[in-house]
N, C-alpha and C positions, 0 to 999 in steps of 0.2 A: 370591525370584526369581519367584514366581508372579504377583505384582502389578506387576512392573516395566514390562512393556509397556503395561498399562492406565494406570499413572501417567504414563508418558511421553506417551501419547496425550492424556490429559486436560490435562496441562500445555501441550502443543502447541496443543490446541484453545482453551484459555484465552488463550494468547498471540495466536492468530489472531483471536479475538473482540476482544481489546484493540486490535490493529492496525486492525481494522474500525471500532471505536468512535473511535479517534483520527483516522482519515481523515474520518469523518463530522463529527466536531467541528471539525476544521481546515478543512472545506469550507464552513462557515457556511451550511448549507442553510436553517435555520429562523429565524435571527436577523436576516436581511436585510442582512448585511454582506458581500455578494458581492464588493465592491471590495477587501476586506481579505484575501482568500484568498491564501495563500502556497504555494509549491511543496511537494511532499512532502519531509519532512525525512529526513535520513540516519538518524535514530533509528527512524523508522517503517519505512524500508527494511531496517534491521538487524533490527527485530522481525519483518518478513516473512520474512527469511532464517531467523531462529531458529525461527519457527513451522513453516516448511517442514521444517527438519532435525528438529525435535521431533515432527512428525507422521509423518515417514518412519522415524525411529529405532525405534519399537516393532516394526515388521515385521522389521527386521534382528535386533533382540534376540530376538524370538520364534524366528526361523529358526536363529539361532546356539545357542539354549539350549532348544530344544523337548524334548530328552530329559530335562532336569532339571525341567521344569514338570510339575506334577501332572496326572493324567488328566482330572479335572473342569475345571481351568483350561484345559487344552489343547483340550478339546471346546468350551468356551465361546469361546475365541479363534478356533477354526476356524469356528464358526457365525457369529460377528460380524465376521470378517475382511473380507469384501467390503463389508458395509454401512459399517464404520468407514473403509475405504479410500475409498468414495464420498463420505462426509461430509468426510474430510480433503481430497480433491481439490476438493470444492465450497467449502470454507473458503478454500483457497489461491486459487481462481479469484475468489471474492468479494473477497478482499484486493486482487488485481490490478485488478479492475474499479473498486473504490473508489479505489485509488491513481491510476488513469488519470483518473477523473472529477475528482479533486482537482487533478491536474496540469493538466487542461484548463481547469478553472475558474480556476486561478491564472494561466494564460496569458492568458485573456480579461480577467481583472482587471488584469494588467500592461499589456495593450494599452489598456484603458480609462483607467488612470492616466496612461499616456504621452500619450494623446490629450487628456485633460483638462489635462495640464501644457503641451502645445503650444498649446492654445487659450487658456490663461491668460497665456502670455508674449507680449508685443506684438511682439517682434523676430522671432518665428518665422513671421510672415505672409509669404506669397510676394509677390514684386513689389516688395520694398523696394529703394531705391536702393543700399544697401550691398551687396546681392547681386551687382550688376553689376561691382563692383570686384574681387571675389574671382576667383582663377583657377579654371578648370574642373578638377574632380578626374579627368577622363578623360585629361588630357594629362600 
């Protein structure tokens, strides 16, 4: 029981770093494929939720079982509590920022693909004679 809060926190931090790594890889920052960026997947969102829960759980476990934790471990957890909480909050915030940046890049890539597709199709040009025969969508 002495090591359970630390193990939960380490697993949560590892999941958070994995989510960060996945968002950076899926954003295609270095390989020049910005037009291929896709929105944040539900798997990454689930990983973010899991990392949040795993990073918060050690504090609940510690508070619920502080009497059964040894004196040395309790003093260590007390000393490292604020620092570990700050790191946990920073990891969750970095996850959110990276997911936002990936979503933004995906939106821009989608707009670029749509623009390129419109430019490539000859019937999408304005001023065609076919457009005059179509009824207005406002009526």
